[in-house]
C-alpha positions as CSV (number, residue, x, y, z in Angstrom):
1,M,17.7,-47.6,9.9
2,S,14.8,-49.8,10.2
3,T,15.0,-53.6,9.7
4,L,16.0,-54.4,6.0
5,R,14.9,-57.7,4.4
6,F,15.8,-59.5,1.3
7,G,13.2,-62.3,0.9
8,Q,13.0,-64.2,4.2
9,H,16.5,-62.9,5.1
10,V,17.1,-60.0,7.6
11,I,20.0,-57.9,6.3
12,K,22.5,-56.5,8.9
13,A,23.4,-52.8,8.8
14,S,27.0,-53.4,8.3
15,A,26.1,-55.0,4.8
16,V,24.3,-52.0,3.4
17,F,26.5,-49.4,1.9
18,L,23.7,-47.3,0.3
19,Q,20.1,-46.4,1.5
20,T,17.7,-44.1,-0.3
21,E,14.2,-43.1,0.6
22,L,12.9,-46.3,-1.1
23,S,15.9,-48.5,-1.8
24,F,19.1,-50.1,-0.5
25,A,22.3,-51.6,-1.7
26,M,24.3,-54.3,0.0
27,V,27.2,-56.4,-0.5
28,N,26.3,-59.8,-1.5
29,R,27.2,-62.6,1.1
30,K,28.1,-65.0,-1.6
31,P,29.3,-63.1,-4.3
32,V,29.6,-64.7,-7.7
33,V,32.4,-62.1,-8.8
34,P,34.0,-59.2,-7.6
35,G,31.4,-56.3,-7.1
36,H,28.7,-58.6,-6.9
37,V,25.9,-56.3,-5.1
38,L,22.1,-56.5,-4.8
39,V,19.9,-53.3,-5.0
40,C,16.6,-54.0,-3.2
41,P,13.6,-52.2,-2.6
42,L,12.8,-51.2,1.2
43,R,9.3,-52.5,0.9
44,P,9.1,-56.3,0.4
45,V,7.1,-57.5,-2.6
46,E,6.5,-60.7,-4.0
47,R,6.9,-59.9,-7.8
48,F,8.6,-56.8,-9.4
49,R,5.1,-55.9,-10.8
50,D,4.0,-55.3,-7.2
51,L,6.5,-52.5,-7.0
52,L,4.8,-48.8,-7.1
53,P,5.8,-46.7,-9.9
54,G,8.0,-44.5,-7.5
55,E,9.8,-47.4,-6.1
56,V,10.7,-48.7,-9.6
57,A,12.1,-45.3,-10.4
58,D,14.2,-45.0,-7.2
59,L,15.0,-48.8,-7.7
60,F,16.5,-48.1,-11.0
61,S,18.2,-44.7,-10.3
62,T,19.9,-46.4,-7.3
63,T,21.0,-49.1,-9.6
64,Q,22.4,-46.6,-12.0
65,R,24.3,-44.9,-9.2
66,V,25.7,-48.2,-7.6
67,A,26.6,-49.4,-11.2
68,S,28.8,-46.2,-11.3
69,L,30.6,-46.9,-8.2
70,V,31.0,-50.5,-9.0
71,E,32.7,-49.6,-12.5
72,R,35.0,-47.0,-10.9
73,H,36.1,-49.2,-8.0
74,Y,36.8,-52.2,-10.1
75,N,37.7,-50.5,-13.2
76,A,34.8,-52.6,-15.0
77,T,34.4,-52.1,-18.6
78,S,30.8,-54.1,-18.5
79,L,28.1,-54.9,-15.9
80,T,25.3,-57.4,-15.6
81,I,22.0,-56.1,-14.2
82,A,19.3,-58.8,-13.4
83,I,16.2,-59.1,-11.3
84,Q,15.8,-61.7,-9.0
85,L,12.5,-62.7,-7.9
86,Q,11.8,-64.8,-4.3
87,K,11.0,-68.4,-4.5
88,H,7.3,-69.2,-3.5
89,D,5.1,-72.1,-3.2
90,R,4.1,-72.0,-6.9
91,E,7.7,-72.3,-8.2
92,E,7.1,-75.7,-9.9
93,E,4.1,-74.1,-11.6
94,D,6.2,-70.9,-12.7
95,V,9.1,-73.2,-14.1
96,A,6.4,-75.2,-16.1
97,F,4.8,-72.1,-17.3
98,Q,8.2,-70.5,-18.4
99,R,9.0,-73.6,-20.3
100,R,5.6,-73.9,-22.2
101,T,6.0,-70.1,-22.9
102,W,9.5,-70.7,-24.5
103,L,8.4,-73.9,-26.6
104,Q,5.6,-71.8,-27.8
105,K,8.0,-69.0,-29.0
106,L,10.3,-71.3,-30.6
107,Q,7.4,-72.8,-32.7
108,I,6.4,-69.3,-34.1
């Protein structure tokens, strides 16, 4: 297994419970709820839009596979799936842009 990363963090092999050709799944170091796991692309990218179509397909099929495992293991009746973006130097700009976008939508 090559070195895996989540943002600037190097991921220990012991945290990874599933790896495909283009993605991996790991236990969250600070879980919010039981079964809180992360499914990540192997290739680090700054934005979701930077993933290649094959990487997106693999990421989502891996997410679907992990969701089934989590549902069975925790006898879950629902799941929340989210996309987490890395922080970057323009974070304040992005927050301001998002705020403006939401305000514009509310005025329509």
